[in-house]
N, C-alpha and C positions, 0 to 999 in steps of 0.2 A: 451433577447428572449431565451426560452428553446431550447436546442438542438444545441447550437452554441459552438464553441471552446472557445469563451470568457466566456460563462457560466461555462463550465467545469473548466477553469483556475481559475475563480473567486471562485467557490465553493471549489476547492481544496486548494486554497490559504487561504480561510476563515477558513477551517478546520485546516490547518497548524498553522494559527495565533491563533486559539483557544488553541492549545497545547502550544504555546509559550507565551501566554499572562498571566502573573502572576495574574493580577486582576481577570480574569475569573477563573483561577484555584483555587483562594481563595473564589469563590462564594459559596452561600448556596447550589446551585445545586450539585456542586462537593462535598462539604462537606457531604451532605446527600446522595450522590450516585445516584442522579436523573438526572444528565446531561448525556445523552446517545447519543453520536455522534459516529457512526461507520465510521471513516474516511478510514479504510481499505476497507470497502464496497463501499465507494464512488469511490475510485480508480478502483475497479472491475467494478462497474456500468458504469463508463464513458469509460473504456477501451473496453467495448463491444458495444459502440455506433456505428451506421452506418457511421456517419460523420468522415471522415479521419482526419480532423483538430482536432476534439475532441480526437481521439485516439492518435494522434501525441502529443498533449498537455499532456495527461496522461503519455505517454512513456517518455517524456522529464522530468516529475515531479515525476515519481515513486520512484526515489532514495531518494526523500525527505520523503516519507512515511516510507521507511526503516530506514532512519536516525532518525526519531522520535520514532521508536519502541524500547522499553526497551528490554534488553537482555533476560528477562524471560517472555516476552509477546508473545502470540500466534499471529503469523503473516501469518497464512495459506492463508488468502485472498490476501495478498500482493504477496505471493509466487505463488499462482495460477494466479494472474494477470500478473506477470512477465513471467511465462511459456507461457501463452496465447499470450502475446505480442511478445515473441520470435518466435512464429509461424506466425507472421504477414506477409502478402504478400507485403504490401505497403513498398517501400524502404524508404520513408520519415519517417514513423513511426518506422521502424527498426533502422534507423540512429539516431533518437531522443533517442531511448532506449539505444543504444550503447554509447552515449555521456557520461553517468555516470554509466556504467555497473559495474565498479570497486567498487563503493559504494554499489550497490545492492548485489554483490557477497560477499563482506565482512560481510554484515548484514543478508544475506539469511539464513545461518545456525546459528541462535542464540542459546542460552542455551535451550530455550523452544523446538525448533525444534530438537535439538540433544537429549533431554530428551525423546521426543516422539519416536525417533528411538530406543533408549535403551529400552524403555517400550515394543515396538513392538517385539524386539529381545528376551526379557525375556518371552514374551507370546507365542513365536513360538514353535511348537512341536519339541521335540528332534528327531534327525535323528537316 
């Protein structure tokens, strides 16, 4: 049933399994570049659901999204999702996020994110 914590968990797990399944990664869609799953966007979408159980599920699983992110991959949506969940008023959601916050912190500033900061600094006007 749409809008349940079980649906959110199932969808996030399905997306994670997509990235871990070698058979799918060898599929024609991947080879041709036509398989387009925005798993970062799924985390963001479900983190903004009204249902607290769904947000709690996302908070508990967000570290998995970061773990699957390559060092040179743009993870802006995951970063925004993390920041928004940090502002969460519900204690259960905050506790679920805190459970694996060390993984998120380690992967938050990957090479891509750092390169964007360097580019921004290079483009800033001189004082």
